[in-house]
N, C-alpha and C positions, 0 to 999 in steps of 0.2 A: 798167951800173949802173941803179938805179931810185930814184925819189924817193919818200920816205915822210914824211908829216906826223904828228907826235904832238901832240895837243891838250892844253890845260891840264887838269890833273887826271887825266892818263893817263900811262902809261909803256909802252915797247915792249921786248919781249924778242926778241932776234934769234937764230934757230937756223939752222944749215946742216947738212944731212944728218942731222937729228935731234939734233945737238949744240949746246949753248948756246954763244953767241959773246959777247954783250954786252947791255947795257941802254941804251935810248934814252930821254932825257927829253923834255920839251915842246919842240917846234920842228920844223924841216925837216931831214931826214937823207937821205944817199945810201948805199944798200946794194947789195950784189951781187945780181945776178939769181938766184943760187942760194940766197939767204937768204930765210927765212920770218920775218915779224915778227908776234908775238902782242901785241895791245894789251890792257893791263890797266887797269881802273878803280881808281884809288888810293883811292876812297871805300869800296871793298869789301875784305874780307880777301884777302891775297895767296894765289892758288891757282896753284902752279907746274905747268908741263906735265911736267917731269921731277922727280927727287928734289931736295928743298930743299937737302940737304947739298951737292949738286954746285953748285947756283946760288950758295950762300954763299961759294964759293971766290972769286967775283968781289967784290973789296973795295968797288967802286963800288956794286954792287947791295946788298951787305950793309949799307952805310952808309945806304941809303935805307929799310931795313926795321927794324921792331921784331921781334926774333926771340925767341920763347918756347920754352924748352927745359924742359918740365915733367917732373920726376922722379917715380919711383913713389910717393914719400912726400910729394908736394906737390900743391897746387891753386893755380891762378892766377886771380885775379878781374880781369876786364878791364872797365875803365870808359871810357866815351866822354863827354867833357865832364862828368865827375863822376857819370854814371849807370851803374849796373851793367848790362852787356850780356850777359856770358857768364862761366861758370865753366869753366875749361879743366882737363881731367884729363891724366894723363901722356901725353906725346907732344911733337912739335915743330911749330910753326906760326909764321906771320909776318904782319905788318900794315904797310901803307905808312905812312911818316912824312910829316908836313907838312900833309896835307889835313884830318885829324881829330885832335882833342886826346885822345890815348890816355894812360891811366895804368893801372898794373898793381900788384896786391898779391899777393905770393907767400906762401902759408900752408904751414907745415910740419905735416902731419897725422900725423906719426909720434909726436908728443907728445900729451898728453891735453888740457892747457889751451889755450884759444884766446887767445894773447898778441898776435896781430896786431891792427892798428888797423882793426877791422871793426865797424861799427855794429850794434847789436842788431837793428834793423829789417831789415838785410841778412841777418843770420844766419837770420832767420825766412822769408826768401824761398824759394820752391819750388826755385830752383836750388841752394841750399846745404843744404836740409833733409835730403837723403839722406846728407850727410857729417857731420851733427852729432847728438850725444846731448843730450837735454834732461832736466834734473832740477829738480823744484820742492820746496823745503822750506817748509812752511806756517809761519805766524806763531807757532803753538803748538808747533813742533817744532824739534829740532836734528838735524843729520845728520853722520855720519862717512863720509868719502870713502875707499873702498878701491880701490887701483890694483894689479891683479894680486895680489889677496889681501892687500896690505899697507896698513895704515892710513896715510893721507896727512895729513888735517887734518879739523877740525870745521867744518861748514858752518852758518852762521847762516841765518835765514829769507830766502828770495829764490829767484830763478830762476838756474840754473847751466847753462852750455853747454860741452860738451866735444867734441873731435874724435872721430869714430867711426873706430876703427882696430882692430888686432889685440889691443890691450891690453884686459884685463877691468876695467871700471869699474862699481863697485857703491856705492850710497849707502844706508847703514843709518840709518833715521830713528827718532827716539824722541820720543814725545809728552811734553812737559814740563809739561803741566797736571796738576792734582790728579786722581787716579784712585781708583777703589774696587776692592776685592778681596773676594770672598765665599768663605769656607771653610765649606762646607755638609755636613751629614750626617756629622760626625765622631763615630764610635762610640768612646767612652772609658769605662774602668772607674774608679770612684772608689776611695778607700782601703778602703771597706767592701764592695768588689766589686759595687757597683750599676752596671749598664750604663745609659748614657744617650747621647743624640746631641746635638751642639752645632752650631748655626749661628752663625758668627762673621763680623763685617764689619770691614774695615780701610780707612783712607784713607791714601794715600801719593802722593808725587811724586818724579820723578827730579831730583836736584840735581847730579850729577856724571856726565856722559855718558861720560867716559873709563872710569870704573870700571864703569858699567852695561853698556857695549858691548864695550870692549876687554879688561877684566880679568875679566869674568864672562860665562859663557854662559847665556842664558835667565834673566836676572835676575828676571823675574816668577815663573818656576817655583821658583826658589830662595827667593824671598820667601814664596811659598805654603807651601813645605815648612817654613820657619822658623816660620811662624804655627802650623802643625799641631803641631810639636814643642813650642813654647812652651805651647800649650793643654794638651797631654797632660802636660807636666811640672807644670803648676800644678794641674790638676784631679785628677790621681792622688794628690796629697798631702792631700786632704780627703775626709771622709765626705760622704754625700749631704746630710745636714742642715746640716753646716758650709758646704758649697758653696752651697746655696740661700740661706743666711743671709748669705753673703759674695759674692753674685753680682756686685755692683757693683765689687768689688775686682779681678776678673779682668782687666778692661781695663787698669787701672793696672799690674798685675803683668806682663802681656804687653808693654805699652809699654816698661817699664823693662828687661825682658829683651832686647827686640829692637832697641832704638835703636842700639846699637853694631854689632850684626850687620848691620842694614839699611844703616848708613853704609858698611860695607865693600862693599856692592852698589851704592853710588852713589845710594841711595834714602833719603829722609826719611820716617819714619812719622809721620803727622799725628794720627791718632786711631784708636781701635778700640773694639769692644764686642760683647757677646753679644746676638744677635737672638732666639734661641730656645733653650730647654733642653727637649728632648723625652725623656720617660720612657717605658719599656715599659708596656704596658697593665696588667699585674699590679701593678707598682709604683704606677701611678696609682690603682688601686682601693684599695690599702692606704693610701695617703696621704689619699684621700678619706674612708675610714673613720676614720682618726686625726683628721682635721680635724672631721668631724661629731661624734665623741666629745668632742673638746676644746670645741667650741661648746656642746654640750649641757651639759657640766660647768660651763662659764661661765654658761650660762643658769640652771642650778639654783642656783649660788651667788648670782646676782643675785636670784632669786626668794626664797630663804631670807633674804637680807639685807633685802629689802623687807617680808617677813612679820614679821620680828623688829622692824623699825622701827615697823610698824603696831601690833603688840601692845604695844610699849612706850608708844606714844602713847595707846592705849586705857586702859592701866593708869594713866597720869598723869591722864587725864580723869576716870576713876572716882574716884580719890583726891580730886580737886578737888571733884567733885559731892557726895562723902560729907561733906566739911567745910563745904560751902556749899549751903544749901537753895535759895536764889534761883537759883544756877547749875543745880541739878537741875531746877527748874521751867522755866527757859529751854530746857534741853535737851529736856524733855518737849514743850514747845510746838513746838520745831523738828521733832521726830519726828512730832507731830500734823499739822503743816503738810505734811510730806512724804507722810503717809498720805492726807490730804485731797486732795492734788493727783492722786492716782490713783483717787479715788472719783467716779463719774459721778452716782449717784443715792443718796439717803438716805431711807428710809421710816420715819416716826415714827407712833406710835399711843398712845392712852391719855390723852386729856383735854388739860389745859393744862400738863402737866409737860414741855414740849418742851425747855426749857433743861436741866432735870435729866437728861433722856434723853441729850442731846448730851454732857453732862458725863460720864455713865456710859460712853458709847461711847469717848471719847477719853482719859478719865482712867484709868490702870491702877489696879486694886485693890491695896491693900497687904495 
């Protein structure tokens, strides 16, 4: 026999001829000379010399160990005094009881949602990052969670964490803010067969994410097509002149036509309007000529009206002067004054009859 001492915080594993015999706790023990004793530090993970499954047949040893049997669809988080030390993947391992305060959290990673009591700061730790999917939904967005191609639920703004496994996890996000859509260069024929191009703008926002994402495919493309069709339907019912005169009514007509159809896409149409009406070069030239002719005709009418008014005024003045000699003299003096303003030099000759000569100059002979 031989004497073996096991110190505090240690344990001894006794082997004979390579086969496990028993475990020794702290204290003094006597063993056979044929026995080999392996001393284990209980502050360290248990590292067996032989297969752990064989050692666990010893009930005494098994009661001294925390045994972790991690399955293929599991992860085990090992904490020491509340601090995460390691993430254990599938396999079997053991830790000594008593010396350290161990705690364990078993996570089922075959499901998508992280339902275990694991803090967010731990999920972001490098040890767990390889096993976690992260998705962020911004404050202006809403998301639809698809699991294996099947819609699961609507996600509000925030950060979401899912276990990374064989399941397909996709988050389809939709911007819920007001957005603009441009329908540009639409070539349309009016009722009188005049070709023109329209640039049209619309404002909209998504109000029902279920309809926009689940019940309709590419709701934005569908809304674009609806705007195109509404424009063609309206414009083709008017001649070019009617259309240009009722340009402001197009937006109201398109809004009225599309509100119900847009609602079926989960979209609310807020406003719309024509940005540009582009005519072919030949039509532009014809319209320019028409406009010039109209303006010239209007100018001629105004000129004739002013001439008529002026002639009528002269006639009235002449009648007044014919009936009133004093008014005639005043008018004479007015014209003499106007003529005198334009004369720089007056030359007079012939003695002392200066006043008579001035009178002859400015007084018209009868």
